[in-house]
C-alpha positions as CSV (number, residue, x, y, z in Angstrom):
1,M,0.0,0.0,0.0
2,T,1.4,3.4,-1.0
3,E,1.3,6.5,1.0
4,T,-1.5,7.9,-1.0
5,E,-3.5,4.6,-0.8
6,F,-3.0,4.5,3.0
7,L,-4.1,8.1,3.4
8,N,-7.2,7.5,1.3
9,W,-8.0,4.5,3.4
10,V,-7.8,6.3,6.7
11,R,-9.7,9.2,5.3
12,G,-12.5,7.0,4.0
13,T,-13.0,3.4,5.2
14,G,-10.9,3.9,8.4
15,M,-12.9,6.9,9.5
16,Q,-16.2,5.2,8.7
17,I,-15.2,2.2,10.8
18,A,-14.1,4.4,13.7
19,L,-17.3,6.4,13.7
20,A,-19.5,3.3,13.4
21,V,-17.7,1.7,16.4
22,L,-18.0,4.9,18.4
23,L,-21.8,5.3,17.7
24,V,-22.7,1.6,18.2
25,G,-20.4,1.1,21.2
26,M,-21.7,4.2,23.0
27,A,-25.3,3.3,22.2
28,Y,-24.7,-0.2,23.6
29,R,-23.0,1.2,26.7
30,L,-25.7,3.8,27.4
31,L,-28.5,1.3,26.7
32,G,-26.9,-1.1,29.1
33,N,-26.7,1.5,31.8
34,Y,-30.4,2.4,31.2
35,L,-31.6,-1.2,31.4
36,I,-29.8,-1.7,34.7
37,G,-32.4,0.7,36.0
38,R,-32.6,1.9,39.6
39,K,-34.6,0.8,42.6
40,R,-37.9,2.6,43.1
41,P,-37.4,5.1,46.0
42,L,-39.4,4.1,49.1
43,A,-39.4,7.5,50.7
44,D,-41.7,10.3,49.5
45,P,-39.9,12.9,47.3
46,K,-38.8,16.1,49.1
47,G,-38.0,18.0,46.0
48,S,-37.8,17.8,42.2
49,E,-35.2,15.9,40.2
50,W,-34.7,17.7,36.9
51,G,-33.8,21.1,38.2
52,P,-31.2,20.0,40.8
53,G,-29.9,17.5,38.2
54,M,-29.2,20.2,35.7
55,A,-27.8,22.5,38.4
56,T,-25.3,19.9,39.3
57,V,-24.3,19.4,35.7
58,W,-23.5,23.1,35.6
59,S,-21.9,23.5,39.1
60,R,-19.6,20.4,38.7
61,S,-18.2,22.0,35.5
62,F,-16.3,24.6,37.7
63,P,-13.7,23.8,40.3
64,R,-14.3,24.3,44.0
65,L,-12.1,27.0,45.7
66,E,-11.3,25.0,48.7
67,L,-8.5,22.8,47.2
68,T,-5.0,21.8,48.2
69,T,-1.9,22.6,46.1
70,R,-2.1,19.2,44.5
71,G,-5.8,19.8,43.9
72,Y,-5.2,23.1,42.1
73,F,-2.6,21.4,39.9
74,T,-4.9,18.6,38.9
75,V,-7.8,21.0,38.2
76,I,-5.8,23.5,36.2
77,S,-3.8,21.0,34.2
78,G,-7.0,19.1,33.5
79,Y,-8.9,22.2,32.3
80,V,-6.0,23.2,30.1
81,F,-5.6,19.9,28.2
82,H,-9.4,19.4,27.9
83,L,-9.9,22.9,26.5
84,A,-6.9,22.6,24.3
85,F,-8.2,19.4,22.8
86,V,-11.7,20.7,22.2
87,I,-10.4,24.0,20.7
88,T,-8.0,22.4,18.3
89,L,-10.5,19.8,17.3
90,L,-13.4,22.2,16.7
91,F,-11.8,25.4,15.6
92,F,-8.8,24.5,13.4
93,A,-9.7,25.4,9.8
94,Q,-8.9,21.9,8.3
95,H,-10.9,20.2,11.0
96,I,-13.9,22.4,10.3
97,E,-13.7,21.4,6.7
98,F,-13.9,17.7,7.9
99,F,-17.0,18.5,9.9
100,R,-18.5,20.4,7.0
101,G,-18.2,17.3,4.9
102,L,-19.6,15.2,7.6
103,L,-22.4,17.5,8.8
104,G,-23.1,19.7,5.8
105,F,-22.2,22.9,7.6
106,G,-19.2,24.6,9.3
107,W,-18.3,27.6,11.5
108,P,-15.6,30.2,11.7
109,A,-12.0,29.1,12.4
110,L,-9.6,30.5,14.9
111,P,-6.2,32.0,13.7
112,P,-3.5,29.4,13.0
113,L,-1.1,31.0,15.6
114,F,-3.8,30.7,18.3
115,I,-4.4,27.0,17.4
116,T,-0.6,26.3,17.5
117,I,-0.2,27.9,20.9
118,T,-3.3,26.1,22.2
119,A,-1.8,22.8,20.9
120,V,1.5,23.5,22.7
121,L,-0.3,24.2,26.0
122,G,-2.3,21.0,25.6
123,I,0.8,18.9,24.9
124,A,2.6,20.5,27.8
125,S,-0.3,20.0,30.3
126,L,-0.7,16.3,29.2
127,I,3.0,15.7,29.8
128,A,2.7,17.4,33.2
129,V,-0.3,15.3,34.1
130,L,1.6,12.1,33.2
131,V,4.6,13.0,35.2
132,H,2.4,13.9,38.2
133,R,0.5,10.6,37.9
134,I,3.8,8.6,37.8
135,T,5.5,10.5,40.7
136,D,2.5,10.9,43.0
137,P,2.3,7.8,45.2
138,V,-1.5,7.9,45.6
139,K,-2.2,8.5,41.9
140,R,0.3,5.9,40.8
141,M,-1.4,3.3,43.1
142,L,-4.9,4.2,41.8
143,S,-3.9,4.2,38.1
144,D,-4.3,1.2,35.9
145,W,-3.6,0.4,32.2
146,Q,-6.7,2.2,31.1
147,D,-5.5,5.5,32.6
148,Y,-2.2,5.3,30.6
149,L,-4.0,4.1,27.5
150,A,-6.4,7.1,27.7
151,W,-3.5,9.4,28.1
152,L,-1.6,8.0,25.1
153,L,-4.7,8.1,22.9
154,T,-5.4,11.7,23.9
155,F,-1.8,12.8,23.5
156,L,-1.1,11.3,20.0
157,P,-3.7,13.4,18.0
158,L,-2.4,16.6,19.6
159,L,1.3,15.7,19.0
160,T,0.9,14.4,15.4
161,G,-1.3,17.4,14.6
162,F,1.2,19.8,16.0
163,L,4.0,18.2,14.1
164,L,1.9,18.2,10.9
165,I,1.5,22.0,10.9
166,T,4.9,22.9,12.2
167,Q,7.4,20.4,10.8
168,S,7.5,20.8,7.0
169,S,10.5,18.5,6.8
170,L,8.4,15.5,7.7
171,P,6.6,13.5,4.9
172,Y,3.2,15.3,4.7
173,K,1.1,12.4,3.5
174,T,2.5,10.0,6.1
175,M,2.1,12.5,8.9
176,L,-1.5,13.4,7.9
177,A,-2.4,9.7,7.7
178,T,-0.8,9.1,11.1
179,H,-2.7,12.0,12.6
180,I,-6.0,10.9,11.3
181,L,-5.3,7.3,12.3
182,S,-4.5,8.4,15.9
183,F,-7.8,10.2,16.1
184,E,-9.6,7.1,14.8
185,L,-8.0,5.0,17.4
186,L,-9.2,7.4,20.0
187,L,-12.8,7.2,18.7
188,I,-12.7,3.4,18.7
189,A,-11.4,3.3,22.3
190,I,-14.0,5.7,23.7
191,P,-16.9,3.2,24.3
192,F,-14.7,0.5,25.8
193,T,-12.4,2.5,28.2
194,K,-12.6,5.3,30.7
195,L,-12.6,7.7,27.8
196,S,-16.3,7.2,27.7
197,H,-16.5,9.7,30.6
198,M,-16.5,12.5,27.9
199,I,-20.2,11.5,27.4
200,T,-21.2,9.7,30.6
201,V,-19.9,12.3,32.9
202,F,-22.8,14.6,32.2
203,I,-25.3,11.8,32.8
204,A,-23.6,10.9,36.1
205,R,-23.6,14.5,37.3
206,W,-27.3,14.9,36.4
207,Y,-28.1,11.6,38.2
208,N,-26.3,12.6,41.4
209,G,-28.0,16.0,41.4
210,A,-31.4,14.5,40.7
211,M,-31.0,12.0,43.6
212,A,-30.0,14.9,45.9
213,G,-33.0,16.9,44.7
214,Y,-35.3,14.0,45.3
215,K,-34.1,13.8,48.9
216,G,-34.3,17.5,49.4
217,V,-30.6,18.0,50.1
218,E,-27.8,20.0,48.3
219,S,-25.7,18.1,45.8
């Protein structure tokens, strides 16, 4: 398979497979969670569920002020790489063209320099997160292979994308195919690993808030 053939495959068949696995896998996971159900509460409700549930989704999106130094590092580095990943994914001009082809519409792109700086911040924060996970005894003990796999699959698209737009000496077609393939591996892994939290986290936050609202307590 030539460079061009491999690039065409990852752009076409490979992306179709990745998106299909993502959609079917997440649908299966969410359906499984729904079918598990929950026990019918025996106590009378002391408040509503929907309002407190949505309030918890919103409030849990912001850090609490009463944190330790380690807590601040975890929160700040986490916000940086999450925001960097989302910004580079959704507001890089070439990515917008991909979404335009997929969805039939696009949106304004951010300046290339801003995207480059954002990617650098994302890469740096991910490296810092990994070093902290390895050197902190508690986090190291709590981490398993999924945590390191999730880190790697998040790191590779940012790294290969950054190299693609900054290192003209590298073979363009090979780097582009590697970048797209790294993103496809991320999509495929989402339903089967802790990466699924990018979707289920909002459901979990709503559920916790709803249960607190039902009991009439603050979430």
